DOGUKE-439094 format. One line per 4 residues: number of its first residue (from 1); for each residue x, y, z of C-alpha. Coordinates in nm, 2 decimals, always signed. Layout:
// DOGUKE-439094
NUM> X,Y,Z  ...
// end
This chain:
// DOGUKE-439094
1> +1.25,+4.25,+6.37  +1.61,+4.17,+6.44  +1.83,+4.42,+6.27  +1.56,+4.64,+6.14
5> +1.48,+5.00,+6.28  +1.23,+5.01,+6.52  +1.03,+5.34,+6.50  +0.85,+5.41,+6.84
9> +0.82,+5.76,+6.78  +0.49,+5.89,+6.95  +0.48,+6.17,+6.73  +0.53,+5.96,+6.42
13> +0.23,+5.75,+6.53  -0.02,+6.00,+6.38  +0.15,+5.98,+6.06  +0.10,+5.62,+6.06
17> +0.47,+5.54,+6.13  +0.50,+5.20,+6.31  +0.58,+5.25,+6.68  +0.81,+4.96,+6.77
21> +0.97,+5.07,+7.11  +0.90,+4.99,+7.47  +0.94,+4.74,+7.74  +1.16,+4.67,+8.04
25> +1.16,+4.45,+8.34  +1.03,+4.55,+8.67  +1.20,+4.49,+9.01  +0.96,+4.27,+9.22
29> +1.07,+3.95,+9.17  +0.86,+3.71,+8.96  +0.83,+3.34,+9.01  +1.15,+3.30,+8.81
33> +1.33,+3.60,+9.00  +1.30,+3.87,+8.74  +1.19,+4.22,+8.85  +0.86,+4.36,+8.68
37> +0.87,+4.63,+8.43  +0.61,+4.91,+8.39  +0.60,+5.09,+8.04  +0.44,+5.43,+7.95
41> +0.39,+5.52,+7.60  +0.43,+5.85,+7.46  +0.21,+6.10,+7.26  -0.02,+5.96,+7.01
45> +0.04,+5.61,+7.09  -0.13,+5.35,+7.31  -0.04,+5.09,+7.57  -0.12,+4.80,+7.33
49> -0.06,+4.89,+6.96  +0.09,+4.57,+6.80  +0.32,+4.77,+6.60  +0.47,+4.98,+6.87
53> +0.41,+4.92,+7.27  +0.27,+4.57,+7.21  +0.57,+4.46,+6.99  +0.81,+4.60,+7.24
57> +0.65,+4.43,+7.53  +0.66,+4.12,+7.33  +1.02,+4.15,+7.26  +1.11,+4.19,+7.61
61> +0.94,+3.91,+7.73  +1.11,+3.71,+7.46  +1.45,+3.86,+7.58  +1.38,+3.81,+7.94
65> +1.15,+3.47,+7.97  +0.89,+3.48,+8.28  +0.92,+3.88,+8.30  +0.57,+4.03,+8.40
69> +0.56,+4.36,+8.19  +0.29,+4.60,+8.25  +0.20,+4.86,+7.97  +0.01,+5.13,+8.11
73> -0.34,+5.22,+7.98  -0.47,+5.55,+8.07  -0.82,+5.52,+8.03  -1.10,+5.22,+7.99
77> -0.97,+5.13,+7.63  -0.74,+5.19,+7.36  -0.90,+5.51,+7.22  -0.93,+5.68,+7.56
81> -0.55,+5.58,+7.61  -0.44,+5.77,+7.29  -0.66,+6.07,+7.34  -0.58,+6.09,+7.72
85> -0.23,+6.14,+7.59  -0.34,+6.48,+7.43  -0.60,+6.61,+7.65  -0.61,+6.45,+8.02
89> -0.44,+6.65,+8.30  -0.10,+6.50,+8.37  -0.13,+6.53,+8.71  -0.45,+6.34,+8.71
93> -0.26,+6.05,+8.49  +0.02,+6.03,+8.73  -0.22,+5.98,+9.01  -0.41,+5.73,+8.82
97> -0.10,+5.52,+8.78  +0.02,+5.55,+9.14  -0.30,+5.43,+9.25  -0.30,+5.11,+8.96
101> +0.06,+5.00,+9.07  -0.01,+5.04,+9.43  -0.28,+4.79,+9.36  -0.12,+4.56,+9.14
105> +0.05,+4.25,+9.38  +0.31,+4.18,+9.15  +0.47,+4.51,+9.19  +0.47,+4.50,+9.56
109> +0.84,+4.41,+9.59  +0.94,+4.69,+9.34  +0.98,+4.73,+8.99  +1.17,+4.89,+8.68
113> +1.01,+5.16,+8.46  +1.04,+5.26,+8.12  +0.91,+5.55,+7.96  +0.89,+5.68,+7.59
117> +0.88,+6.03,+7.49  +0.65,+6.21,+7.72  +0.59,+5.90,+7.93  +0.95,+5.91,+8.04
121> +0.87,+6.27,+8.23  +0.55,+6.13,+8.37  +0.72,+5.81,+8.52  +0.98,+6.01,+8.66
125> +0.68,+6.22,+8.85  +0.56,+5.87,+8.96  +0.92,+5.81,+9.10  +0.90,+6.15,+9.28
129> +0.54,+6.14,+9.42  +0.47,+5.75,+9.49  +0.76,+5.57,+9.63  +0.54,+5.26,+9.72
133> +0.56,+5.03,+9.55  +0.95,+5.12,+9.49  +1.09,+5.23,+9.14  +1.43,+5.06,+9.10
137> +1.57,+5.18,+8.77  +1.40,+5.45,+8.54  +1.50,+5.43,+8.18  +1.37,+5.75,+7.97
141> +1.37,+5.69,+7.62  +1.36,+6.04,+7.43  +1.21,+6.18,+7.75  +1.18,+6.57,+7.75
145> +1.27,+6.61,+8.12  +1.31,+7.00,+8.08  +1.01,+7.04,+7.88  +1.01,+7.14,+7.50
149> +0.99,+7.47,+7.32  +0.84,+7.38,+6.99  +0.64,+7.09,+6.81  +0.85,+7.00,+6.52
153> +0.69,+6.69,+6.31  +0.40,+6.70,+6.55  +0.38,+6.48,+6.34  +0.35,+6.72,+6.03
157> +0.17,+7.02,+5.90  -0.12,+6.80,+5.78  -0.22,+6.69,+6.13  -0.53,+6.87,+6.25
161> -0.44,+6.79,+6.62  -0.09,+6.89,+6.60  -0.21,+7.22,+6.41  -0.46,+7.26,+6.71
165> -0.19,+7.21,+6.96  +0.04,+7.45,+6.82  -0.22,+7.74,+6.78  -0.29,+7.67,+7.14
169> +0.05,+7.70,+7.26  +0.14,+7.99,+7.07  -0.16,+8.19,+7.18  -0.13,+8.11,+7.56
173> +0.06,+7.80,+7.70  +0.02,+7.93,+8.04  -0.35,+8.02,+8.06  -0.56,+7.81,+8.28
177> -0.78,+7.68,+8.00  -0.49,+7.55,+7.80  -0.26,+7.42,+8.09  -0.56,+7.21,+8.20
181> -0.69,+7.06,+7.90  -0.37,+7.02,+7.68  -0.11,+6.77,+7.80  +0.17,+6.92,+7.60
185> +0.12,+7.27,+7.74  +0.19,+7.12,+8.09  +0.56,+7.05,+7.98  +0.58,+7.36,+7.76
189> +0.89,+7.56,+7.87  +0.92,+7.90,+7.70  +1.27,+8.05,+7.78  +1.15,+8.39,+7.68
193> +0.88,+8.37,+7.96  +1.06,+8.21,+8.24  +0.86,+8.38,+8.52  +0.52,+8.28,+8.35
197> +0.64,+7.93,+8.31  +0.76,+7.89,+8.68  +0.41,+8.04,+8.79  +0.17,+7.88,+8.59
201> +0.30,+7.52,+8.47  +0.09,+7.29,+8.65  +0.30,+6.99,+8.59  +0.67,+7.03,+8.49
205> +0.78,+7.32,+8.70  +0.66,+7.13,+9.00  +0.82,+6.82,+8.94  +1.16,+7.01,+8.82
209> +1.14,+7.20,+9.17  +1.15,+7.53,+8.98  +0.91,+7.73,+9.26  +0.99,+7.56,+9.58
213> +1.20,+7.25,+9.68  +0.98,+6.95,+9.79  +1.21,+6.76,+10.00  +1.00,+6.46,+9.96
217> +1.04,+6.47,+9.56  +1.39,+6.50,+9.62  +1.44,+6.23,+9.86  +1.22,+5.98,+9.65
221> +1.40,+6.03,+9.34  +1.72,+5.96,+9.50  +1.59,+5.61,+9.61  +1.63,+5.50,+9.25
225> +1.92,+5.28,+9.18  +1.97,+5.41,+8.82  +1.80,+5.69,+8.62  +1.90,+5.60,+8.24
229> +1.83,+5.88,+7.99  +1.87,+5.81,+7.62  +1.91,+6.08,+7.36  +1.86,+6.05,+6.98
233> +2.14,+6.21,+6.80  +1.93,+6.28,+6.49  +1.62,+6.36,+6.67  +1.40,+6.60,+6.46
237> +1.08,+6.59,+6.69  +1.20,+6.69,+7.01  +1.31,+7.06,+7.07  +1.55,+7.11,+7.21
241> +1.68,+6.76,+7.20  +1.92,+6.83,+7.49  +1.61,+6.80,+7.70  +1.63,+6.43,+7.67
245> +1.96,+6.44,+7.89  +1.78,+6.70,+8.12  +1.96,+6.99,+7.93  +1.78,+7.28,+7.81
249> +1.80,+7.65,+7.64  +1.94,+7.90,+7.84  +1.68,+8.16,+7.97  +1.59,+8.45,+7.76
253> +1.67,+8.32,+7.41  +1.62,+8.01,+7.20  +1.96,+7.93,+7.04  +2.19,+7.84,+7.29
257> +2.16,+7.53,+7.52  +2.31,+7.43,+7.86  +2.38,+7.08,+7.99  +2.21,+6.97,+8.31
261> +2.56,+6.99,+8.49  +2.55,+7.38,+8.39  +2.19,+7.43,+8.50  +2.05,+7.59,+8.81
265> +1.85,+7.27,+8.88  +2.19,+7.09,+8.91  +2.40,+7.35,+9.07  +2.16,+7.39,+9.35
269> +2.07,+7.04,+9.34  +1.69,+7.10,+9.37  +1.61,+6.74,+9.25  +1.90,+6.55,+9.39
273> +2.04,+6.49,+9.05  +2.39,+6.64,+9.13  +2.41,+6.38,+9.43  +2.29,+6.10,+9.21
277> +2.53,+6.18,+8.93  +2.84,+6.15,+9.18  +2.68,+5.85,+9.32  +2.70,+5.71,+8.97
281> +2.32,+5.69,+8.94  +2.26,+5.88,+8.62  +2.36,+5.72,+8.29  +2.37,+5.93,+7.95
285> +2.32,+5.70,+7.65  +2.31,+5.83,+7.29  +2.14,+5.62,+6.98  +2.17,+5.71,+6.63
289> +1.86,+5.80,+6.45  +1.56,+6.00,+6.47  +1.31,+6.02,+6.76  +1.25,+5.68,+6.91
293> +1.43,+5.49,+6.63  +1.67,+5.22,+6.73  +1.75,+4.85,+6.62  +1.67,+4.57,+6.83
297> +2.03,+4.49,+6.87  +2.10,+4.83,+7.02  +1.81,+4.79,+7.28  +1.92,+4.45,+7.37
301> +2.29,+4.56,+7.42  +2.22,+4.92,+7.57  +1.89,+4.89,+7.77  +1.83,+4.52,+7.86
305> +2.14,+4.50,+8.10  +1.92,+4.74,+8.33  +1.63,+4.53,+8.33  +1.78,+4.17,+8.36
// end
């Protein structure tokens, strides 16, 4: 895989594009002193696809000999894992993962975490809700931390699943039925209906502290040593792409965007991100290419240092 582009796009998976992203290194020391790593895949992918997360896990293990890498499976098998990325309540998924991590003796000393696309914001919820075992560094690879308003290339017009998702979101993203049974609705952020979003979003509005400030969430997130966010400069999948750096569209329209630093979340420091930024804990990285596409060389140079 050296020198070649690794396509880990969760959304591209349904188009049969190979997913070759994933892996990191956790923070509980293994027998050789490495920190364990927990991976969470994106939409349409699974924990163990040999062309995506499986390849990333293998690559990390090659680069950091002896590291313990746990690639999360949400369900009893790969099929369930993939389906749950579309249809299982995100809050239930996060609860399942918290329980799994707490019961893993190899993680009791702490771990690093790396999430791909939607898996990134799900792992952030783990950091905010479940501080034991401790997450040390969170690496978000194309994560949508202020949600999305659109599903371009999801993965394409020929996809029955994506067509169904689009219709459901357009017809009522914030109805109880859609919120509870469609994962993407739980991080759908409609700038034209901000009040509906804040009131009815079951997942994103909660972890982004948009209703009330949960001081425990805020405290737990600030326990991270580093929060690394990767943005793909040619991303045609995530809309708006600034969400990968925790930015979003300005309220009431769908053209102008604002950075994290210009947002109310930052100015009021509802998540503790302003304090983390001042402490040098936030890292903003950019990669050329489309969603979840990067070279092994780029990965080794930019992300591995946070895992060693």
